[in-house]
N, C-alpha and C positions, 0 to 999 in steps of 0.2 A: 576422494583424495585426502580429506582430513583424517578419515579413519585409517588409511594406509600410513599416513605420517604418524598418527598416534600409535599405531601398532609397531612401527619401527622404533619409536622412542621407548615404548614399554619393553621391547625385546632387547634393549640395550644397544640399539644401532648407533652409528656414528653421526646421527643427526643432531646438530646443535639445538640447544633449548630455545635460542632466539628464533630459529626457523619455525619451530613448533608454535611458539607464542605468536609469531607473525601470521601463521596459517589460521590459528584460532581467532585472532583479531580480525583478519580479513573476512572470515566466515561470519563473525558477529556483525561486522559492518554491512556485509551483503544482506544478511537477514534483516537488519534494521532498515536498510534502504528499501527492500521489498515490502516490509510492513508499512513504512511511511508512504510508499507509492500506493499501496492498497487503501490506506486511510484517505489519502488525497483523492483517489479515484472515487471512493465512496462518497466523500464530501461533494465532489463535482456532480456526481449522479443525483444525490439528494437535492442539491441546488437546482439542477435542471428539472427534476420532477416538481419541485416547489414552484418554479417559474411557470411551468406548463399549467399547473393547477391555478395559479393566480391569473394567467392569461385567459384560460377557459372560463373562469368565474367572471372575469371582467367582460368577456364577450357575452356571456349569459345575461349579465346585468344590463348591458347596452341593448341587447335584443329585447329584454323585458321592458325596458324604458321606452323603446321605439314602439313596441306593441301597445303599451299603455297609452301612448300619445295618439 
């Protein structure tokens, strides 16, 4: 869609510059939102993995302690 808008503007179409700027701005905001969502999902996934590692290590320590006693 942005490419067709850009093509009309380059060919001298009757598309106002404000509409073109709005389309580019909306595309940039959408890309930023997708990027932020990806970073947030990655952070949540890393936190979940870290929590699983901590829990499994704690279980291992408790089992070792019980076995030692």
